[in-house]
Structures are given as structure tokens and as C-alpha cells.
C-alpha positions in Angstrom: -49.2 19.9 50.6 -52.5 20.0 48.9 -54.7 16.9 49.0 -54.7 16.6 45.2 -50.8 16.4 45.2 -50.9 13.9 48.0 -53.2 11.6 46.1 -51.2 12.0 42.9 -47.9 11.4 44.6 -49.3 8.4 46.5 -50.6 6.9 43.2 -47.3 7.5 41.3 -45.2 6.0 44.1 -47.5 3.0 44.4 -47.2 2.5 40.6 -43.4 2.8 40.8 -43.1 0.3 43.6 -45.3 -2.2 41.7 -43.4 -1.8 38.5 -40.0 -2.0 40.4 -41.0 -5.3 42.2 -42.1 -6.8 38.9 -39.0 -5.7 37.1 -36.7 -7.0 40.0 -38.4 -10.4 39.8 -37.8 -10.6 36.1 -34.2 -9.5 36.5 -33.6 -12.0 39.4 -34.8 -14.7 37.0 -32.3 -13.8 34.4 -33.7 -10.9 32.4 -30.8 -8.5 31.9 -30.9 -4.7 31.3 -32.8 -3.4 34.3 -29.9 -1.6 35.8 -28.4 -0.4 32.5 -25.3 -2.5 32.8 -25.4 -3.9 29.4 -27.0 -1.2 27.3 -23.8 -1.0 25.2 -24.5 -4.5 23.9 -28.2 -3.9 23.3 -29.6 -5.5 26.5 -32.3 -3.2 27.7 -35.2 -3.9 29.9 -38.2 -1.7 28.9 -39.1 -1.4 32.6 -35.9 0.6 33.1 -37.1 3.5 30.9 -40.6 3.4 32.6 -39.0 3.5 36.0 -36.7 6.4 35.0 -39.6 8.3 33.6 -41.9 7.6 36.6 -39.1 8.3 39.1 -38.4 11.7 37.4 -42.2 12.6 37.6 -42.2 11.7 41.3 -39.0 13.7 42.0 -40.4 16.7 40.3 -43.6 16.6 42.3 -41.8 16.0 45.6 -39.5 18.9 44.9 -42.5 21.1 44.1 -44.0 20.2 47.4 -40.8 20.6 49.4 -40.6 16.9 50.2 -37.3 14.9 50.4 -36.2 12.8 47.4 -38.0 9.4 46.8 -35.7 6.9 48.4 -36.8 3.9 46.2 -35.8 5.8 43.1 -32.6 7.1 44.6 -31.7 3.5 45.3 -32.5 2.4 41.8 -30.2 5.0 40.4 -27.5 4.2 42.9 -27.6 0.5 42.0 -27.4 1.4 38.3 -24.1 3.3 38.8 -22.1 0.4 40.0 -18.4 -0.6 39.9 -17.0 -3.3 37.7 -16.6 -5.8 40.5 -20.3 -5.5 41.7 -22.4 -8.7 41.3 -24.4 -9.2 38.1 -27.9 -7.8 37.7 -29.8 -10.9 38.6 -27.9 -11.1 42.0 -28.4 -7.4 42.7 -32.1 -7.8 41.8 -32.6 -10.8 44.1 -30.8 -9.0 47.0 -33.0 -5.9 46.7 -36.1 -8.1 46.3 -35.2 -9.8 49.6 -34.9 -6.4 51.3 -38.2 -5.1 49.9 -40.3 -8.2 50.6 
């Protein structure tokens, strides 16, 4: 991989992690909408769109460089596609925060 791609990817991934941690903290404190569970009733966290866009950029760059998918974004997408009996967003956010920190 070219050094310019490495720097770009490292910067994007650091931004993603920082945004994710901040969004998880807000969600764990009761801000709904991060995982898209309540979009149908108008609860949307703006960080969700930012994370989806940034994650998509990271995935495209990783694919272009032949690198495996970005696990943090994969996990974010996985948590967002949950079953009806899964705990609410604040509990999910707190559990994930506990794992990451």
C-alpha cells in the first residue's frame, strides 16, 4: 500500500473511532437513534449518518488497497441490524463502550 493511502486510511479510521466513541457515550446516556432502531418515529442521531458515510469511505479505500473490512464499522452495522428482543440502544451503546475502553 502506498504511504499516502496509509496516512489517509489511518486518519479516517482515527476520526471514525473518535466519532463512534462520542456517539456511543451520548447514546449510553439516553440519546436515541444511533443504531437506527427508531428512524420510523423520527429519532435519528446525526452521528449515525456521519459514521455510515465515513465507514463507507474507509471500506472503499480498504477494498482498493486489498485490505480486509474495517471491523469497527462492520460491528456498527451488525448492531444496527438487531432483533426485536435485543436490549435498547443505550444498553447496547454502554456494552460496546465498555468493550472499547
